[in-house]
Backbone as ProteinMPNN parsed JSONL, in Angstrom:
{"seq_chain_A": "MMTVFGWNIRLVDFASLAIAVFVSIGIVQFLDYRRQSAPLDEWVEVKRISVPDFSLDEDPLILFDVEVKQPFFAQRTVTLRDLSAKTGEMGPFDTCSSRTRRSYEPGEDGLPVNSVPLSTIVGGRRCQITNGQYALEVTWEVQRDGYAPRMLTHVSNIFNILPPGAQQYITPEQVEKLK", "coords_chain_A": {"N_chain_A": [[-47.834, -29.085, -25.447], [-46.032, -29.99, -22.562], [-44.834, -32.156, -20.005], [-43.413, -31.359, -16.983], [-41.916, -32.275, -14.093], [-44.398, -33.155, -13.276], [-46.065, -31.119, -13.95], [-48.02, -29.516, -16.357], [-46.831, -27.709, -18.933], [-46.397, -25.214, -21.472], [-44.193, -25.469, -24.269], [-43.01, -23.082, -25.085], [-43.164, -21.52, -22.761], [-41.496, -23.002, -21.106], [-39.038, -22.758, -22.462], [-38.682, -19.981, -22.279], [-38.383, -19.681, -19.511], [-36.01, -21.17, -19.11], [-34.189, -19.62, -20.592], [-34.296, -17.22, -19.121], [-33.2, -18.063, -16.681], [-30.554, -18.748, -17.447], [-29.645, -16.227, -18.377], [-29.812, -14.768, -15.997], [-27.881, -16.096, -14.436], [-25.616, -15.501, -15.977], [-25.524, -12.678, -15.717], [-25.04, -12.4, -12.955], [-22.519, -13.627, -12.754], [-21.016, -11.905, -14.401], [-21.22, -9.469, -12.973], [-19.904, -10.219, -10.613], [-17.343, -10.748, -11.628], [-16.686, -8.174, -12.525], [-16.689, -6.794, -10.104], [-14.591, -8.112, -8.761], [-12.452, -7.336, -10.346], [-12.172, -4.672, -9.892], [-10.36, -1.623, -9.649], [-7.635, -1.162, -7.348], [-7.279, 1.377, -6.344], [-9.791, 2.276, -5.81], [-10.265, 1.618, -3.245], [-8.066, 2.381, -1.616], [-5.731, 5.048, -1.743], [-2.473, 5.89, -2.338], [-0.911, 8.758, -2.073], [1.471, 10.064, -1.511], [4.624, 9.288, -0.079], [7.093, 10.42, 1.85], [10.444, 11.002, 2.788], [12.681, 12.978, 4.602], [16.1, 14.115, 4.112], [18.471, 13.25, 6.638], [20.477, 13.185, 9.672], [22.389, 10.581, 11.322], [21.946, 10.759, 14.071], [19.351, 11.594, 14.373], [15.747, 11.231, 14.393], [13.777, 11.144, 11.922], [10.713, 12.749, 10.73], [8.27, 11.085, 8.881], [6.409, 11.686, 6.004], [3.234, 10.683, 5.367], [0.894, 10.455, 2.946], [-1.933, 9.227, 2.577], [-4.991, 8.043, 1.408], [-7.867, 6.551, 2.577], [-10.504, 4.972, 1.097], [-12.535, 3.036, 1.1], [-13.676, 0.618, 3.504], [-11.284, -1.779, 4.664], [-9.138, -4.595, 5.406], [-5.735, -4.965, 6.181], [-2.362, -6.144, 5.824], [0.425, -4.407, 6.579], [3.627, -3.856, 5.381], [6.662, -2.418, 6.089], [9.683, -1.456, 4.764], [13.024, -0.557, 5.084], [15.324, 0.297, 2.762], [18.682, -0.026, 1.879], [20.269, 1.689, -0.466], [22.838, 2.25, -1.184], [24.491, 0.23, -0.453], [26.941, -2.308, -1.014], [25.985, -4.711, -3.013], [26.109, -6.343, -5.195], [24.681, -8.581, -7.47], [22.347, -8.876, -6.104], [20.637, -6.757, -5.488], [19.005, -3.973, -3.705], [19.821, -3.71, -0.206], [18.019, -4.886, 2.536], [17.58, -3.059, 5.321], [16.05, -2.821, 7.692], [12.79, -3.894, 8.787], [9.204, -3.893, 9.3], [6.056, -5.325, 10.296], [2.581, -4.808, 10.316], [-0.795, -5.519, 11.193], [-4.018, -4.505, 10.495], [-7.274, -2.902, 10.563], [-8.644, -0.634, 8.204], [-10.398, 2.387, 7.806], [-12.698, 4.472, 5.94], [-11.908, 7.945, 5.543], [-9.947, 8.089, 7.457], [-6.413, 8.484, 7.941], [-3.706, 6.632, 6.409], [-2.126, 5.958, 8.477], [-1.873, 6.429, 12.073], [-1.351, 9.198, 12.438], [-0.449, 11.961, 10.258], [2.296, 12.703, 9.968], [4.94, 10.782, 10.924], [7.385, 9.461, 13.142], [10.378, 7.869, 11.936], [11.288, 5.691, 13.476], [8.911, 4.757, 14.615], [7.509, 3.859, 12.394], [8.999, 1.654, 11.581], [8.482, -0.318, 13.457], [8.765, 0.667, 16.088], [11.395, 0.793, 16.911], [14.843, 1.694, 16.669], [16.603, 1.542, 13.644], [19.466, -0.367, 12.598], [21.545, 1.423, 11.053], [23.72, 2.944, 8.602], [25.519, 5.8, 7.291], [24.392, 6.888, 4.053], [22.566, 6.247, 0.97], [19.059, 5.802, 0.928], [15.795, 4.206, 0.641], [12.347, 4.064, 1.401], [10.164, 1.423, 1.484], [6.806, 0.615, 1.211], [4.36, -1.786, 1.63], [1.121, -2.892, 1.164], [-0.97, -5.59, 1.876], [-3.944, -5.997, 0.801], [-7.154, -6.83, 1.947], [-10.521, -7.694, 1.473], [-13.837, -8.641, 2.317], [-15.17, -11.098, 0.218], [-13.523, -10.51, -1.902], [-10.547, -11.129, -3.798], [-7.271, -11.216, -2.3], [-5.129, -8.356, -2.607], [-2.137, -6.697, -3.675], [-0.415, -3.73, -2.839], [2.135, -1.58, -3.493], [4.346, 0.96, -2.563], [7.025, 3.147, -3.102], [9.137, 5.337, -1.399], [10.625, 8.633, -1.8], [14.126, 8.879, -2.731], [16.423, 9.169, -0.173], [18.987, 10.738, 1.85], [21.116, 9.578, 4.407], [23.038, 11.042, 6.754], [26.321, 11.315, 8.359], [26.57, 11.264, 12.019], [25.658, 14.356, 13.527], [26.11, 15.777, 11.234], [25.61, 18.445, 8.943], [22.85, 19.319, 7.034], [22.325, 21.37, 5.18], [23.909, 24.289, 3.815], [24.516, 27.2, 5.673], [23.529, 30.731, 5.621], [25.498, 32.219, 6.929], [27.766, 30.627, 6.659], [28.104, 30.78, 3.902], [28.88, 33.438, 3.644], [31.383, 33.323, 4.892], [32.793, 31.893, 3.014], [33.222, 33.665, 0.978]], "CA_chain_A": [[-47.716, -29.199, -24.01], [-45.094, -30.998, -22.088], [-44.952, -32.351, -18.567], [-42.154, -31.22, -16.259], [-42.171, -32.502, -12.669], [-45.833, -33.326, -13.059], [-46.802, -29.914, -14.346], [-48.202, -29.363, -17.792], [-46.492, -26.357, -19.37], [-46.128, -25.104, -22.901], [-42.778, -25.474, -24.625], [-42.568, -21.692, -25.123], [-42.968, -21.101, -21.371], [-40.31, -23.685, -20.601], [-37.873, -22.137, -23.106], [-38.532, -18.646, -21.687], [-37.846, -19.874, -18.156], [-34.615, -21.605, -19.231], [-33.403, -18.458, -21.036], [-34.226, -16.285, -17.991], [-32.256, -18.615, -15.7], [-29.193, -18.604, -17.978], [-29.324, -14.808, -18.389], [-29.575, -14.379, -14.598], [-26.575, -16.642, -14.039], [-24.61, -14.717, -16.688], [-25.435, -11.345, -15.113], [-24.395, -12.548, -11.646], [-21.099, -13.89, -12.976], [-20.412, -10.686, -14.924], [-21.104, -8.501, -11.879], [-18.857, -10.7, -9.715], [-16.071, -10.509, -12.31], [-16.438, -6.733, -12.51], [-16.368, -6.423, -8.72], [-13.265, -8.648, -8.447], [-11.41, -6.646, -11.106], [-12.197, -3.236, -9.581], [-9.009, -1.157, -9.314], [-7.334, -1.022, -5.92], [-7.389, 2.767, -5.912], [-11.152, 2.526, -5.336], [-10.245, 1.333, -1.804], [-7.027, 3.171, -0.95], [-4.863, 5.755, -2.675], [-1.237, 6.398, -1.755], [-0.551, 9.951, -2.845], [2.886, 10.406, -1.321], [5.386, 8.9, 1.108], [8.309, 11.209, 1.686], [11.393, 10.986, 3.906], [13.704, 14.006, 4.393], [17.48, 13.775, 4.464], [18.698, 13.45, 8.069], [21.72, 12.602, 10.173], [22.193, 9.342, 12.089], [21.497, 11.012, 15.443], [17.986, 12.114, 14.327], [14.649, 10.319, 14.073], [13.0, 12.08, 11.1], [9.284, 12.55, 10.524], [7.93, 10.587, 7.558], [5.118, 12.192, 5.545], [2.366, 9.698, 4.729], [-0.327, 11.027, 2.397], [-2.681, 8.037, 2.172], [-6.433, 8.232, 1.562], [-8.649, 5.322, 2.639], [-11.793, 5.284, 0.489], [-13.502, 2.017, 1.504], [-13.087, -0.168, 4.589], [-10.575, -3.007, 4.317], [-8.16, -5.104, 6.359], [-4.471, -5.112, 5.453], [-1.066, -6.311, 6.485], [1.337, -3.404, 6.028], [5.044, -4.143, 5.582], [7.51, -1.258, 5.82], [11.07, -1.902, 4.656], [14.03, 0.464, 4.815], [16.287, -0.315, 1.836], [19.962, 0.668, 1.72], [20.568, 1.713, -1.899], [24.263, 2.465, -1.402], [25.246, -0.946, 0.0], [27.551, -3.115, -2.068], [25.204, -5.948, -2.981], [26.307, -7.142, -6.404], [23.492, -8.894, -8.255], [21.205, -9.135, -5.227], [19.752, -5.608, -5.359], [19.139, -3.205, -2.463], [19.896, -4.438, 1.05], [16.973, -4.543, 3.5], [18.198, -2.707, 6.591], [15.115, -3.289, 8.709], [11.4, -3.838, 8.342], [8.198, -4.245, 10.301], [4.736, -5.687, 9.771], [1.426, -4.579, 11.185], [-2.079, -5.931, 10.624], [-5.082, -3.707, 11.084], [-8.386, -2.468, 9.723], [-8.609, 0.749, 7.749], [-11.744, 2.91, 7.578], [-12.699, 5.711, 5.15], [-11.777, 9.187, 6.291], [-8.75, 8.097, 8.315], [-5.158, 8.383, 7.205], [-3.151, 5.289, 6.379], [-1.436, 5.785, 9.747], [-2.577, 7.202, 13.099], [-1.182, 10.627, 12.153], [0.138, 12.176, 8.946], [3.757, 12.681, 10.066], [5.278, 9.761, 11.911], [8.827, 9.213, 13.214], [10.863, 6.663, 11.272], [11.355, 4.579, 14.439], [7.55, 4.228, 14.782], [7.151, 3.166, 11.156], [9.7, 0.372, 11.496], [8.211, -1.184, 14.596], [9.072, 1.25, 17.381], [12.81, 0.63, 17.268], [15.755, 2.353, 15.732], [17.268, 0.598, 12.742], [20.923, -0.361, 12.565], [21.839, 1.994, 9.749], [24.93, 3.753, 8.441], [25.225, 6.862, 6.332], [24.25, 6.432, 2.677], [21.278, 6.522, 0.335], [18.026, 4.847, 1.309], [14.409, 4.403, 0.22], [11.386, 3.382, 2.257], [9.169, 0.71, 0.674], [5.623, 0.261, 1.997], [3.496, -2.705, 0.894], [-0.127, -3.304, 1.821], [-1.703, -6.735, 1.328], [-5.304, -5.536, 1.072], [-8.165, -7.888, 1.937], [-11.918, -7.317, 1.727], [-14.732, -9.785, 2.197], [-15.679, -11.34, -1.118], [-12.534, -10.114, -2.906], [-9.232, -11.773, -3.7], [-6.272, -10.299, -1.741], [-4.379, -7.572, -3.587], [-0.923, -6.068, -3.164], [-0.16, -2.348, -3.218], [3.484, -1.214, -3.049], [4.744, 2.34, -2.864], [8.402, 3.429, -2.68], [9.337, 6.762, -1.104], [11.743, 9.293, -2.459], [15.461, 8.463, -2.282], [16.898, 10.152, 0.793], [20.346, 10.522, 2.35], [21.38, 9.563, 5.839], [24.365, 11.64, 6.914], [26.982, 10.94, 9.619], [26.034, 11.996, 13.184], [26.034, 15.752, 13.662], [26.324, 16.416, 9.935], [24.678, 19.519, 8.614], [22.26, 19.016, 5.727], [22.36, 22.506, 4.262], [24.855, 25.341, 4.17], [23.816, 28.37, 6.226], [23.979, 32.014, 5.039], [26.754, 32.633, 7.565], [28.844, 29.846, 6.03], [28.298, 31.342, 2.572], [29.645, 34.684, 3.827], [32.771, 32.952, 5.199], [33.437, 31.38, 1.798], [33.516, 34.784, 0.058]], "C_chain_A": [[-46.687, -30.271, -23.683], [-45.205, -31.057, -20.575], [-43.565, -32.293, -17.944], [-42.484, -31.288, -14.777], [-43.665, -32.567, -12.363], [-46.664, -32.119, -13.438], [-46.905, -29.886, -15.87], [-47.894, -27.917, -18.155], [-46.222, -26.372, -20.863], [-44.62, -25.05, -23.124], [-42.221, -24.054, -24.651], [-42.297, -21.184, -23.706], [-41.71, -21.729, -20.786], [-39.042, -23.055, -21.178], [-37.62, -20.747, -22.515], [-37.927, -18.732, -20.29], [-36.374, -20.257, -18.206], [-33.728, -20.434, -19.647], [-33.238, -17.468, -19.888], [-33.221, -16.766, -16.948], [-30.823, -18.424, -16.184], [-28.763, -17.14, -18.02], [-29.011, -14.325, -16.972], [-28.215, -14.867, -14.118], [-25.455, -15.838, -14.706], [-24.426, -13.336, -16.09], [-24.721, -11.411, -13.77], [-22.9, -12.783, -11.822], [-20.38, -12.655, -13.511], [-20.211, -9.663, -13.816], [-20.027, -8.919, -10.891], [-17.471, -10.479, -10.329], [-15.71, -9.026, -12.255], [-16.039, -6.246, -11.116], [-14.963, -6.894, -8.359], [-12.153, -7.883, -9.159], [-11.42, -5.136, -10.876], [-10.795, -2.791, -9.185], [-8.844, -0.909, -7.813], [-7.464, 0.416, -5.445], [-8.833, 3.179, -5.61], [-11.243, 2.295, -3.824], [-9.296, 2.258, -1.068], [-6.151, 3.815, -2.016], [-3.659, 6.304, -1.908], [-0.794, 7.561, -2.628], [0.938, 10.244, -2.729], [3.404, 9.814, -0.019], [6.746, 9.549, 0.927], [9.143, 11.194, 2.964], [12.44, 12.06, 3.644], [15.105, 13.431, 4.629], [17.657, 14.053, 5.951], [20.021, 12.828, 8.471], [21.392, 11.421, 11.079], [21.683, 9.576, 13.509], [20.08, 11.598, 15.494], [16.994, 10.98, 14.05], [13.646, 11.148, 13.264], [11.514, 11.735, 11.053], [9.039, 12.162, 9.07], [6.556, 11.141, 7.193], [4.381, 11.072, 4.818], [1.119, 10.421, 4.257], [-1.091, 9.872, 1.769], [-4.159, 8.297, 2.429], [-7.133, 6.881, 1.511], [-10.053, 5.656, 2.151], [-12.895, 4.304, 0.873], [-12.861, 1.169, 2.601], [-12.417, -1.442, 4.06], [-9.649, -3.384, 5.459], [-6.87, -5.299, 5.577], [-3.327, -5.449, 6.391], [-0.128, -5.337, 5.792], [2.76, -3.797, 6.386], [5.837, -2.915, 5.172], [8.959, -1.738, 5.846], [11.962, -0.72, 4.32], [15.116, -0.203, 3.981], [17.522, 0.58, 1.683], [20.355, 0.579, 0.251], [22.048, 1.86, -2.186], [25.115, 1.277, -0.961], [25.802, -1.705, -1.206], [26.868, -4.482, -2.043], [25.386, -6.81, -4.212], [25.009, -7.34, -7.15], [22.228, -8.983, -7.411], [20.249, -7.945, -5.098], [19.919, -4.917, -4.024], [19.088, -4.098, -1.224], [18.793, -3.963, 1.993], [17.618, -4.296, 4.85], [17.32, -3.159, 7.748], [13.699, -3.164, 8.18], [10.487, -4.186, 9.501], [6.901, -4.575, 9.593], [3.68, -5.363, 10.806], [0.177, -5.019, 10.438], [-3.155, -5.107, 11.305], [-6.167, -3.422, 10.063], [-8.216, -1.002, 9.384], [-10.039, 1.171, 7.429], [-11.664, 4.189, 6.754], [-12.596, 6.94, 6.047], [-10.58, 9.228, 7.216], [-7.525, 8.016, 7.425], [-4.685, 6.943, 7.239], [-2.379, 4.957, 7.64], [-2.178, 6.607, 10.792], [-2.474, 8.714, 12.9], [-0.463, 10.768, 10.814], [1.66, 12.126, 8.951], [4.156, 11.786, 11.226], [6.794, 9.588, 11.954], [9.21, 7.894, 12.536], [10.885, 5.475, 12.224], [9.979, 3.968, 14.679], [7.141, 3.406, 13.569], [7.778, 1.778, 11.101], [9.598, -0.409, 12.798], [8.626, -0.641, 15.94], [10.508, 1.069, 17.829], [13.662, 1.377, 16.265], [16.475, 1.285, 14.92], [18.776, 0.714, 12.878], [21.33, 0.111, 11.179], [23.159, 2.752, 9.78], [24.599, 4.866, 7.457], [25.214, 6.283, 4.914], [22.902, 6.832, 2.11], [20.303, 5.399, 0.635], [16.713, 5.176, 0.621], [13.538, 3.583, 1.16], [10.337, 2.738, 1.359], [8.026, 0.27, 1.589], [4.714, -0.593, 1.128], [2.289, -3.04, 1.75], [-0.644, -4.54, 1.111], [-3.149, -6.508, 1.739], [-6.274, -6.7, 0.939], [-9.53, -7.287, 2.258], [-12.758, -8.554, 1.557], [-15.259, -9.893, 0.771], [-14.718, -10.98, -2.235], [-11.26, -10.92, -2.709], [-8.246, -10.768, -3.104], [-5.486, -9.606, -2.853], [-3.186, -6.934, -2.906], [-0.803, -4.649, -3.71], [1.196, -1.977, -2.64], [3.783, 0.211, -3.485], [6.149, 2.556, -2.299], [8.548, 4.939, -2.509], [10.389, 7.359, -2.02], [13.056, 8.663, -1.983], [15.965, 9.556, -1.353], [18.28, 9.749, 1.299], [20.356, 10.505, 3.869], [22.841, 9.972, 6.002], [25.008, 11.172, 8.214], [26.419, 11.757, 10.79], [26.558, 13.425, 13.242], [26.252, 16.475, 12.351], [25.23, 17.435, 9.672], [24.158, 19.288, 7.198], [22.434, 20.142, 4.725], [23.382, 23.534, 4.743], [24.065, 26.572, 4.627], [24.304, 29.646, 5.544], [25.298, 32.499, 5.647], [27.943, 31.893, 6.959], [29.123, 30.342, 4.621], [29.143, 32.59, 2.65], [31.123, 34.379, 4.103], [33.516, 32.47, 3.966], [33.835, 32.496, 0.835], [34.862, 35.398, 0.296]], "O_chain_A": [[-46.503, -31.265, -24.385], [-45.631, -30.09, -19.944], [-42.666, -33.052, -18.308], [-43.238, -30.462, -14.262], [-44.125, -32.093, -11.324], [-47.88, -32.128, -13.247], [-45.945, -30.21, -16.568], [-48.606, -27.003, -17.739], [-45.867, -27.399, -21.441], [-43.871, -24.624, -22.244], [-41.068, -23.844, -24.275], [-41.306, -20.491, -23.477], [-40.954, -21.077, -20.066], [-38.073, -22.843, -20.449], [-36.47, -20.377, -22.276], [-37.055, -17.938, -19.936], [-35.572, -19.733, -17.433], [-32.632, -20.27, -19.112], [-32.149, -16.927, -19.698], [-32.472, -15.962, -16.392], [-29.966, -17.984, -15.417], [-27.606, -16.842, -17.721], [-28.063, -13.567, -16.764], [-27.482, -14.125, -13.464], [-24.451, -15.53, -14.063], [-23.296, -12.863, -15.964], [-23.88, -10.56, -13.478], [-22.096, -12.191, -11.102], [-19.246, -12.386, -13.114], [-19.146, -9.052, -13.724], [-19.304, -8.066, -10.375], [-16.539, -10.072, -9.636], [-14.566, -8.668, -11.972], [-15.162, -5.394, -10.972], [-14.216, -6.157, -7.716], [-11.038, -7.785, -8.645], [-10.745, -4.398, -11.595], [-10.106, -3.508, -8.459], [-9.777, -0.507, -7.118], [-7.731, 0.655, -4.267], [-9.074, 4.314, -5.198], [-12.204, 2.734, -3.192], [-9.644, 2.845, -0.043], [-5.865, 3.216, -3.053], [-3.806, 7.076, -0.96], [-0.361, 7.378, -3.765], [1.589, 10.621, -3.703], [2.722, 9.834, 1.005], [7.462, 9.263, -0.033], [8.622, 11.35, 4.068], [13.041, 12.069, 2.57], [15.262, 12.39, 5.266], [17.059, 14.992, 6.477], [20.614, 12.05, 7.723], [20.262, 11.278, 11.546], [21.057, 8.692, 14.093], [19.649, 12.055, 16.553], [17.361, 9.92, 13.542], [12.764, 11.785, 13.84], [11.111, 10.599, 11.3], [9.53, 12.814, 8.148], [5.631, 11.07, 8.002], [4.841, 10.575, 3.79], [0.362, 10.946, 5.073], [-0.926, 9.571, 0.587], [-4.543, 8.716, 3.521], [-7.012, 6.149, 0.528], [-10.72, 6.52, 2.719], [-14.061, 4.688, 0.963], [-11.64, 1.015, 2.629], [-12.914, -2.088, 3.138], [-9.406, -2.588, 6.366], [-6.903, -5.75, 4.432], [-3.324, -5.094, 7.569], [0.093, -5.42, 4.584], [3.069, -4.041, 7.553], [5.705, -2.426, 4.05], [9.407, -2.345, 6.818], [11.688, 0.029, 3.382], [15.755, -1.153, 4.432], [17.417, 1.772, 1.397], [20.734, -0.491, -0.226], [22.482, 1.623, -3.313], [26.339, 1.318, -1.085], [25.195, -1.731, -2.277], [27.136, -5.306, -1.168], [24.855, -7.92, -4.261], [24.304, -6.372, -7.437], [21.138, -9.151, -7.958], [19.128, -8.132, -4.626], [20.853, -5.217, -3.28], [18.393, -5.114, -1.206], [18.652, -2.762, 2.223], [18.147, -5.223, 5.463], [17.798, -3.807, 8.679], [13.442, -2.417, 7.236], [10.92, -4.698, 10.533], [6.67, -4.168, 8.455], [3.853, -5.606, 12.001], [0.096, -4.909, 9.215], [-3.204, -5.017, 12.532], [-6.005, -3.665, 8.867], [-7.704, -0.223, 10.188], [-10.803, 0.4, 6.848], [-10.678, 4.921, 6.846], [-13.125, 6.967, 7.158], [-10.227, 10.296, 7.716], [-7.594, 7.537, 6.293], [-5.2, 6.13, 8.007], [-2.012, 3.802, 7.857], [-3.038, 7.412, 10.433], [-3.434, 9.433, 13.176], [0.074, 9.789, 10.295], [2.259, 11.566, 8.033], [3.754, 12.011, 12.368], [7.433, 9.568, 10.902], [8.449, 6.927, 12.566], [10.538, 4.363, 11.826], [9.885, 2.766, 14.925], [6.496, 2.367, 13.709], [7.151, 0.832, 10.625], [10.546, -1.09, 13.188], [8.826, -1.423, 16.869], [10.803, 1.182, 19.019], [13.232, 1.653, 15.145], [16.898, 0.258, 15.451], [19.297, 1.772, 13.232], [21.447, -0.685, 10.248], [23.646, 3.146, 10.84], [23.523, 4.874, 6.86], [25.925, 5.324, 4.613], [22.185, 7.648, 2.69], [20.651, 4.218, 0.605], [16.531, 6.271, 0.089], [13.953, 2.534, 1.652], [9.693, 3.423, 0.564], [8.254, -0.37, 2.616], [4.336, -0.19, 0.029], [2.42, -3.424, 2.912], [-0.75, -4.554, -0.116], [-3.535, -6.786, 2.874], [-6.235, -7.456, -0.032], [-9.676, -6.487, 3.182], [-12.437, -9.424, 0.747], [-15.73, -8.914, 0.192], [-15.061, -11.128, -3.408], [-10.938, -11.338, -1.597], [-8.367, -9.572, -3.373], [-5.216, -10.193, -3.9], [-3.216, -6.662, -1.706], [-1.057, -4.4, -4.889], [1.392, -2.049, -1.426], [3.51, 0.609, -4.617], [6.429, 2.192, -1.157], [8.134, 5.716, -3.369], [10.956, 6.69, -2.884], [13.087, 7.993, -0.951], [15.939, 10.736, -1.704], [18.689, 8.593, 1.196], [19.694, 11.31, 4.524], [23.749, 9.339, 5.464], [24.305, 10.675, 9.094], [25.852, 12.828, 10.575], [27.745, 13.674, 13.033], [26.549, 17.669, 12.35], [24.092, 17.297, 10.119], [24.941, 19.084, 6.271], [22.667, 19.891, 3.543], [23.675, 23.625, 5.936], [23.057, 26.929, 4.018], [25.382, 29.649, 4.948], [26.115, 33.116, 4.963], [29.009, 32.478, 6.769], [30.274, 30.327, 4.185], [30.03, 32.793, 1.821], [32.008, 35.081, 3.614], [34.735, 32.619, 3.877], [34.689, 32.295, -0.028], [35.241, 36.341, -0.398]]}, "name": "protein", "num_of_chains": 1, "seq": "MMTVFGWNIRLVDFASLAIAVFVSIGIVQFLDYRRQSAPLDEWVEVKRISVPDFSLDEDPLILFDVEVKQPFFAQRTVTLRDLSAKTGEMGPFDTCSSRTRRSYEPGEDGLPVNSVPLSTIVGGRRCQITNGQYALEVTWEVQRDGYAPRMLTHVSNIFNILPPGAQQYITPEQVEKLK"}
């Protein structure tokens, strides 16, 4: 027998209690570690972001295929990158970008609608762009209560911006004229 805080308990009981406490602490820490290291695609999955080729006088519709699986709060940054700009060692030139902060809920798309005009994506304004090759980069800084913030970045297809009034594809009538 031993006395702990004025109570007489057997040494075996005390050892069992100490082991149970340490095991409980270990289980809680393991579960917290597992929860913190859960993959981001358990919250949100970006399946596709696609931008069609278009001319400078158009405002194309961007296809966002984003599935929200669990509720979270995020800051979304959308950046239009000019891949054809002469930048030397600096990499692609950021033409324009926008940031929005909002909550996302399961069952809703990553945006209010699936197809959104480019001007809406970049903050409701038209970007100062020239013809060339571009890509749209979308980054979410995802935050959930009890979790460390995580970053998710997705880059769209490479698309071409043509001069105003340019025609993207040759028509059957133009093919006939070439014969």
